[in-house]
C-alpha positions in Angstrom: 106.5 141.1 152.0 109.7 142.3 150.4 110.1 145.0 147.8 111.4 144.4 144.1 114.7 145.8 145.3 115.2 143.2 147.8 117.7 140.4 146.7 115.7 137.6 145.5 115.8 134.0 147.2 114.8 130.6 145.8 116.0 128.0 143.1 115.6 130.6 140.2 117.8 133.1 141.9 119.8 134.9 139.2 117.6 134.4 136.2 116.1 137.3 134.5 112.8 136.7 132.8 111.2 139.1 130.0 107.5 138.7 130.3 105.3 139.8 127.4 102.1 138.1 128.9 98.7 139.0 129.8 95.3 137.4 130.6 95.9 134.4 132.7 97.9 131.6 131.4 101.3 133.3 130.9 101.0 135.6 134.0 100.4 132.5 136.0 103.6 131.0 134.6 105.8 134.0 135.2 104.4 134.7 138.7 105.5 131.0 139.5 109.1 131.9 138.1 109.1 135.1 140.0 107.9 133.4 143.4 110.9 130.9 143.0 113.4 133.7 142.7 113.7 134.8 139.0 113.7 138.4 138.2 110.5 138.9 136.0 110.3 142.1 134.1 106.6 142.4 132.9 106.4 144.5 129.8 103.0 146.2 129.4 101.6 148.6 126.8 100.5 152.1 127.9 96.9 150.5 128.8 98.5 147.7 130.9 97.4 144.1 131.2 93.7 143.8 130.5 93.3 142.1 133.8 94.1 145.3 135.8 90.5 146.1 134.7 88.8 143.1 135.9 87.2 142.3 139.3 86.8 144.6 142.4 89.5 147.2 143.0 90.5 149.9 145.5 93.2 151.5 143.2 93.0 152.1 139.4 94.5 149.6 137.3 94.8 147.3 140.4 91.7 144.9 140.1 91.5 141.4 141.8 92.2 139.4 138.8 95.6 141.1 138.3 96.5 140.9 141.9 96.0 137.1 141.8 98.7 136.3 139.3 101.2 139.3 139.1 103.1 139.3 142.4 107.1 138.9 142.5 107.2 140.9 139.2 108.4 144.5 138.0 106.4 146.6 135.6 107.9 148.3 132.7 105.7 150.2 130.2 106.9 150.3 126.8 105.0 151.2 123.7 106.1 148.5 121.1 104.8 150.4 118.3 107.7 152.7 118.7 110.9 151.5 117.2 112.8 153.1 119.9 110.7 150.9 122.5 111.1 147.9 120.4 114.9 148.3 120.4 114.9 148.8 124.2 113.0 145.5 124.5 115.7 143.9 122.3 118.6 145.3 124.7 116.5 143.5 127.5 116.5 140.3 125.7 120.2 140.5 125.2 120.7 140.4 129.0 117.8 137.8 129.8 117.7 134.1 130.3 113.9 133.7 129.5 111.7 135.5 127.0 108.0 134.5 127.2 105.0 135.9 125.5 101.2 135.4 125.0 100.9 136.4 121.5 99.7 134.3 118.5 102.9 133.1 116.6 102.2 135.2 113.6 101.7 138.3 115.7 105.1 137.7 117.4 106.7 137.4 114.0 105.1 140.5 112.6 106.2 142.4 115.8 109.7 141.3 115.3 109.8 139.0 118.4 109.7 135.6 117.0 111.9 133.0 117.9 114.5 133.4 115.3 114.7 137.1 115.6 115.3 136.8 119.6 117.6 133.8 119.3 119.7 136.2 116.7 120.2 138.6 119.6 120.6 136.1 122.5 121.4 132.4 121.3 121.2 131.3 125.1 117.8 132.6 125.5 115.0 130.2 126.5 112.0 131.3 124.4 108.7 130.4 125.6 105.0 130.4 124.6 101.6 128.6 125.0 99.6 128.9 121.8 96.3 127.4 121.5 97.4 124.5 119.0 100.4 122.7 117.7 102.5 124.9 115.5 103.2 122.1 112.8 99.4 121.7 112.5 96.5 123.5 110.3 95.4 125.3 113.5 98.6 127.0 114.2 97.2 130.7 114.2 93.8 130.0 115.6 92.8 132.0 118.7 92.1 130.1 121.9 91.1 130.9 125.3 90.1 128.7 128.4 86.5 128.0 127.5 87.3 127.0 123.9 90.0 124.7 125.1 88.0 123.1 127.8 85.4 122.2 125.0 87.9 121.1 122.3 89.9 118.9 124.8 87.0 116.8 126.0 86.6 118.4 129.5 83.1 119.6 128.7 82.7 116.1 127.2 83.4 114.3 130.5 81.0 116.8 132.3 78.3 115.7 129.8 78.9 112.1 130.6 78.7 112.8 134.4 75.8 115.4 134.5 73.8 114.9 131.3 75.0 118.2 129.7 78.4 119.8 128.6 79.7 122.0 131.2 82.8 124.1 131.8 84.7 123.2 134.9 83.8 126.3 137.2 87.5 127.6 137.1 89.9 128.6 134.5 91.3 125.2 134.4 93.0 125.2 130.9 94.8 128.5 131.5 96.0 127.7 135.1 97.0 124.2 134.2 98.9 125.4 131.2 100.5 128.0 133.0 101.9 125.6 135.5 103.1 123.2 132.7 104.7 126.3 130.9 106.6 127.4 134.0 107.8 123.9 134.6 109.0 123.3 131.0 110.7 126.7 131.2 112.5 125.3 134.4 113.5 122.2 132.2 114.9 124.2 129.4 116.9 126.3 131.7 118.5 123.0 133.2 119.5 122.1 129.6 120.8 125.6 129.0 122.9 125.5 132.2 124.4 122.2 131.3 125.3 122.7 127.5 125.0 126.6 127.1 122.3 125.9 124.4 119.0 127.9 124.3 115.9 126.8 122.8 112.3 127.3 122.0 109.5 125.8 124.3 105.9 125.6 123.0 103.1 124.5 125.3 100.1 123.9 123.0 96.9 124.4 125.1 94.8 121.9 123.2 97.3 118.9 123.2 98.3 119.7 126.9 94.8 119.7 128.4 94.0 116.6 126.0 96.8 114.8 127.6 95.9 115.8 131.1 92.2 114.8 130.3 93.2 111.4 129.1 95.4 110.4 131.7 92.6 108.2 133.1 89.7 108.7 130.7 91.5 107.2 127.8 90.5 104.3 129.5 89.3 101.4 127.0 90.6 103.4 124.2 94.2 102.6 125.4 94.2 99.2 123.7 94.6 98.9 120.0 91.4 97.0 119.6 88.2 98.3 121.0 87.7 97.4 124.6 84.6 99.5 125.4 83.9 103.1 126.0 86.4 106.1 126.7 86.0 107.3 130.1 87.1 106.3 133.7 83.7 104.9 134.8 84.1 105.6 138.6 85.0 109.2 138.0 81.8 109.6 135.7 79.3 107.9 137.7 76.5 110.2 139.3 77.0 109.0 142.7 80.5 110.4 142.9 79.9 113.5 144.8 80.3 115.0 148.3 78.3 112.9 150.7 75.4 114.8 152.3 75.6 114.7 156.3 73.1 115.9 158.9 74.7 119.4 158.8 76.9 119.5 155.7 78.9 117.5 153.1 81.9 115.3 153.7 84.4 114.2 150.9 86.0 110.7 151.3 87.7 108.0 149.3 88.5 104.5 150.3 90.8 102.5 147.7 92.6 99.5 149.5 90.7 96.5 151.0 91.8 97.5 154.3 90.3 101.0 153.8 87.1 99.7 152.7 86.9 97.4 155.8 87.4 100.6 157.8 84.7 102.5 155.9 82.3 99.7 156.5 83.3 99.3 160.1 82.7 103.0 160.6 79.3 102.9 159.0 78.4 100.1 161.2 78.4 97.4 158.6 81.6 95.6 159.3 80.2 92.5 157.9 80.5 93.9 154.4 84.2 93.8 154.5 84.1 89.9 154.4 81.3 90.1 151.8 82.6 88.3 148.6 80.9 91.2 146.5 82.9 93.9 148.3 86.0 92.2 149.6 88.4 92.7 146.9 89.2 95.7 144.6 88.3 93.7 141.5 84.8 92.8 142.8 84.3 96.3 144.3 85.1 98.0 140.8 82.2 96.0 139.3 79.7 97.5 142.0 80.6 101.2 142.7 77.1 102.6 141.9 75.5 100.3 144.6 78.5 100.9 147.2 78.3 104.7 146.6 74.4 104.4 147.2 74.9 102.4 150.4 77.5 104.9 151.8 75.5 107.9 150.9 72.4 106.5 152.9 74.7 106.0 155.9 76.4 109.4 155.7 73.0 111.1 155.9 72.5 109.5 159.6 75.2 111.6 161.4 76.8 115.1 161.3 80.0 116.0 159.5 82.0 116.2 162.8 80.8 112.8 163.9 81.7 111.4 160.5 85.2 112.8 160.7 85.9 111.3 164.1 84.7 108.0 162.8 86.5 108.0 159.6 90.0 109.2 161.1 89.7 106.5 163.7 89.3 104.0 160.8 92.0 105.7 158.8 89.9 106.2 155.9 90.9 109.7 154.0 88.3 112.3 154.5 87.7 116.0 154.4 85.0 118.6 154.7 83.5 120.0 151.6 84.6 123.6 152.3 82.7 126.6 150.8 85.0 129.3 149.2 83.8 132.1 151.8 85.2 129.8 154.5 88.8 129.5 153.3 90.2 132.5 154.5 89.3 131.8 158.2 89.8 127.9 158.1 91.9 127.1 161.3 94.1 124.7 159.4 95.2 127.2 157.0 95.7 129.8 159.7 98.0 127.5 161.6 100.0 126.7 158.4 100.1 130.3 157.3 98.6 129.7 154.0 97.3 133.3 153.6 99.9 136.1 153.6 98.5 139.5 154.7 100.3 142.8 153.5 100.1 146.2 153.2 100.1 147.2 149.2 101.8 150.8 148.8 98.8 151.8 146.8 96.1 149.2 147.0 96.1 149.0 150.9 95.7 146.0 152.8 95.8 142.7 150.8 95.7 138.8 151.3 97.6 136.4 148.9 98.1 132.7 148.9 101.3 131.3 150.1 103.9 129.6 147.8 102.9 126.0 148.3 106.2 124.2 147.2 109.0 123.7 150.1 112.6 123.7 149.0 114.9 122.7 151.9 118.0 124.5 150.5 116.7 127.4 148.3 113.4 128.3 149.9 111.1 130.5 147.6 109.4 133.6 148.8 107.1 136.1 147.3 109.5 138.7 145.9 107.3 141.8 146.0 103.6 142.9 145.8 101.8 143.1 142.4 103.2 146.1 140.8 101.4 149.4 139.5 101.4 149.9 135.9 104.7 151.2 135.0 106.1 151.2 138.5 109.4 150.0 137.5 109.8 151.7 134.1 112.1 154.4 135.1 114.4 152.3 137.2 114.9 149.8 134.7 115.3 152.0 131.7 117.5 154.3 133.3 119.9 151.6 134.3 120.1 150.8 130.6 121.4 154.2 129.9 118.1 156.0 128.8 117.5 159.3 129.5 114.2 160.7 131.1 113.1 162.0 127.8 113.5 158.8 125.9 111.7 156.9 128.5 108.9 159.2 128.4 108.6 158.7 124.6 108.9 155.0 124.7 106.3 154.7 127.5 103.3 156.7 125.9 
């Protein structure tokens, strides 16, 4: 893995990002920007990002949660309660392309890094944040985390329809998805800036972003001006939609087209069902998904996962094994495609990190450097701005 001093590659090479984020959403976004070539300078207080303390760790302040979303960044410690440190941040902003934070808007204003203040120092800046709620509404300053947004956006509500009780998805879905949206929105704003020279503020409200994500299919009958039925995509919500149990595990499959369903029926030893008027067309099948899924479930239980994969592959029916988390690092396909990168972290020791999934044919992305130790690049960055050792010591404590 390259070090922070290695020249960056990737489509965002040459752009500088000042990163005042912590927890999950913001760090996910800025890690994406760093992986794609941006010089991301992560500003941390003397105590560091709270995620440095969450999860297993071999080295102080380098816990698993932090490692998962803070590679391809440099860490600079600034105590922003000190006027001198706040001025140093302002000088960094003047030379940056992007400023992104994870504070509530009123907190950013009090600190002196609201949009207007930052834009006065650098009118070309792309200023980005992801508050819990729209900033033109009554909830503009309410705090919000993943669990809250999963509930308010209806994610727990669709779980209730499917499973009989409200549940969180067992992943920090809102934070991660909004982090990806934040990163892509910053990229779009940079395209505009490069075309026009005009900076701007980018806001990704978590509630509205997740609600839009949730309602892509689940708005369903609500898409019509006049009531046409209940909200919620019925196929996704029915209790039979789950990995199918085989003799020795579980398999996931999905047939959509008429040809795929004919192939699935044939693989199940029931080719006659492909010509049955109840199942021959998408319109008729969509009326009978519960009985179809029950039928498929009964057939899947008769053979092993390996046997079903062979049958379904031969019938060109999309399918895959329901893998367990613990099996992913040793999965043969992931090993062959190099999905997991092994590297030696200078302080934390031997490590594993997922690969960058997106391929660029002309500007290949790469992991720029391992997750930084707290303040690892403070002296290098601040001394390059002309600060003395004594000034750096005062600003970082």
